[in-house]
Every structure is written in structure tokens, then in C-alpha cells.
C-alpha positions as CSV (number, residue, x, y, z in Angstrom):
1,M,-45.3,37.1,11.4
2,A,-41.8,35.7,11.3
3,L,-43.1,32.3,12.6
4,S,-45.8,32.3,10.0
5,V,-43.3,32.9,7.2
6,L,-41.0,30.2,8.7
7,D,-43.8,27.7,8.9
8,L,-44.7,28.5,5.2
9,V,-41.1,27.9,4.1
10,R,-41.0,24.7,6.1
11,W,-44.3,23.6,4.5
12,I,-43.2,24.4,1.0
13,F,-40.0,22.4,1.3
14,G,-41.7,19.5,3.1
15,I,-39.7,19.8,6.3
16,R,-41.4,17.8,9.0
17,G,-41.3,18.5,12.7
18,H,-40.7,14.9,13.8
19,I,-37.1,13.9,14.4
20,P,-36.8,10.1,14.7
21,H,-34.9,8.7,17.6
22,D,-32.9,5.4,18.0
23,G,-32.9,4.7,14.2
24,A,-36.6,4.6,13.9
25,F,-36.7,6.0,10.3
26,G,-39.3,3.6,9.0
27,G,-39.5,2.1,5.6
28,G,-39.0,5.2,3.5
29,P,-41.1,8.2,2.3
30,H,-44.8,7.9,1.7
31,P,-45.5,7.2,-2.0
32,S,-47.8,10.1,-2.4
33,S,-45.3,12.6,-1.1
34,Y,-43.2,12.3,-4.3
35,S,-45.9,12.6,-7.0
36,G,-44.8,14.6,-10.0
37,T,-47.3,17.4,-9.6
38,N,-46.5,17.8,-5.9
39,S,-42.8,18.2,-6.5
40,L,-43.3,20.5,-9.5
41,L,-45.5,22.7,-7.3
42,R,-42.9,22.7,-4.6
43,V,-40.2,23.8,-7.0
44,L,-42.4,26.5,-8.4
45,A,-43.3,27.7,-4.9
46,A,-39.7,27.8,-3.9
47,A,-38.8,29.8,-7.0
48,V,-41.6,32.2,-6.4
49,F,-40.5,32.6,-2.7
50,A,-36.9,33.2,-3.8
51,V,-37.9,35.9,-6.3
52,V,-40.1,37.6,-3.8
53,F,-37.4,37.6,-1.2
54,L,-34.8,38.9,-3.5
55,S,-37.1,41.6,-4.9
56,L,-37.9,42.8,-1.4
57,A,-34.2,42.8,-0.5
58,I,-33.3,44.9,-3.6
59,W,-36.2,47.2,-2.9
60,A,-35.1,47.7,0.7
61,A,-31.5,48.4,-0.4
62,V,-32.6,51.0,-2.9
63,W,-34.9,52.6,-0.5
64,L,-32.2,52.8,2.1
65,A,-29.7,54.2,-0.4
66,I,-32.2,56.9,-1.4
67,R,-32.9,57.8,2.3
68,L,-29.2,58.1,3.1
69,L,-28.5,60.4,0.1
């Protein structure tokens, strides 16, 4: 499951698996990768991911505190 979550985060933030070698960076990003809607959706997805992650962390901390009392 950890790999699936990691792949999802990499996909949301647009991290590619290809690392160029010998300065082969090409002419720049593809024009369609920076459309307004696409970047807005990525920001929204990143915000949702952050809220879910923080909510789970707080829930786990409270659950652990209750168990230890």
C-alpha cells in the first residue's frame, strides 16, 4: 500500500520517473502540462492530501494517548 500512496503523491505533484542525463533536458515543459485547470486541480489535490494526512496523524495521536491512559 505504501508504494501506491507514494505513486499517488508523485502523480499529484507531477514528479516524473525520468532523470535526464548529459544535459538532455529538452526545450522545456509540455504546453498542456501547465494549463490553468490542471494546476488548480493539483493544488486542490495536494491540499486535500495534506488535510487527510494531518487528520490521520491527529487521530492516531489521540487514539494512542487514550490507550496509554
